[in-house]
C-alpha positions in Angstrom: -85.3 159.3 -71.2 -81.5 159.2 -71.3 -79.8 159.3 -74.7 -77.9 156.0 -74.0 -80.6 153.8 -72.7 -83.4 155.5 -74.3 -81.8 155.5 -77.6 -80.9 151.8 -77.3 -84.4 151.0 -76.6 -85.6 153.1 -79.5 -83.0 151.6 -81.8 -84.6 148.2 -81.0 -88.1 149.5 -81.8 -86.9 151.2 -85.0 -85.2 148.0 -86.0 -88.6 146.2 -85.4 -90.3 148.8 -87.5 -87.7 148.3 -90.4 -88.2 144.5 -90.2 -92.1 145.0 -90.4 -91.5 146.9 -93.6 -89.5 144.0 -95.0 -86.2 146.0 -95.1 -83.1 143.8 -95.8 -81.2 142.7 -92.7 -78.2 144.6 -94.0 -80.3 147.6 -94.1 -81.5 146.9 -90.5 -78.0 146.3 -89.3 -76.6 149.5 -91.0 -79.3 151.7 -89.6 -78.8 150.2 -86.1 -75.1 151.0 -86.3 -75.6 154.5 -87.2 -78.1 154.9 -84.1 -75.7 153.3 -81.8 -72.9 155.5 -82.8 -75.0 158.6 -82.6 -76.1 157.4 -79.0 -72.4 157.2 -78.0 -71.7 160.6 -79.6 -74.8 162.2 -77.7 -73.7 160.5 -74.4 -70.1 162.0 -74.8 -71.9 165.3 -75.4 -73.7 165.0 -72.1 -77.2 164.8 -73.9 -79.6 163.4 -71.4 -82.8 163.3 -73.5 -83.3 162.3 -77.0 -86.1 165.0 -77.2 -83.5 167.6 -76.8 -81.4 166.4 -79.8 -80.7 169.3 -82.2 -79.5 169.7 -85.6 -76.3 170.9 -84.2 -75.8 167.4 -82.5 -76.4 165.7 -85.8 -73.9 168.0 -87.5 -71.4 167.6 -84.7 -71.8 163.7 -85.0 -71.1 164.0 -88.8 -68.1 166.1 -88.3 -66.5 163.8 -85.8 -67.4 160.9 -88.2 -65.8 162.7 -91.2 -62.7 163.2 -89.1 -61.9 159.5 -89.0 -64.1 157.8 -91.5 -64.7 158.3 -95.2 -67.3 160.8 -96.8 -69.1 157.6 -98.1 -69.5 156.4 -94.6 -70.8 159.6 -93.2 -73.3 159.8 -96.1 -74.5 156.4 -95.3 -74.8 157.4 -91.5 -76.7 160.6 -92.5 -79.1 158.6 -94.7 -79.8 156.0 -91.8 -80.2 158.8 -89.3 -82.5 160.6 -91.6 -84.9 157.8 -91.5 -84.5 157.3 -87.8 -85.4 160.8 -87.1 -88.3 160.9 -89.4 -89.6 157.8 -87.6 -89.1 159.4 -84.2 -91.1 162.4 -85.4 -93.8 160.2 -87.0 -94.2 158.2 -83.7 -94.5 161.3 -81.7 -91.2 160.5 -79.8 -89.6 163.9 -80.6 -91.7 167.1 -81.2 -89.4 168.3 -84.2 -87.3 166.2 -86.7 -83.8 167.9 -86.2 -82.7 166.7 -89.6 -85.5 168.6 -91.7 -83.8 170.8 -94.2 -80.3 169.1 -93.7 -78.2 167.9 -96.7 -75.9 164.8 -96.6 -72.1 165.1 -96.7 -70.8 165.4 -100.2 -68.9 162.3 -101.4 -66.1 163.3 -103.7 -65.9 161.4 -106.8 
């Protein structure tokens, strides 16, 4: 499964999962944007399979995001991707959740 097409398909399934849990449409939209942005990043990194996604990929995505967006935005994307990777692992779509043990970016006051 490629990271681009595969993550796009998985994002739709994840969105359906969120809607089934009666999450707000804004939450579904925000989480979807985070997954799309991650997919673009992974494609740029040449990652061919979502199963190969590592903590380093997620950290690289956050570093890139922090270079041109606010810490609050990066924190929000982190939270969205944390739910996404937990869902991927729970569904058996990845063997290990790469975000286990990660901490969100600090948002300065």
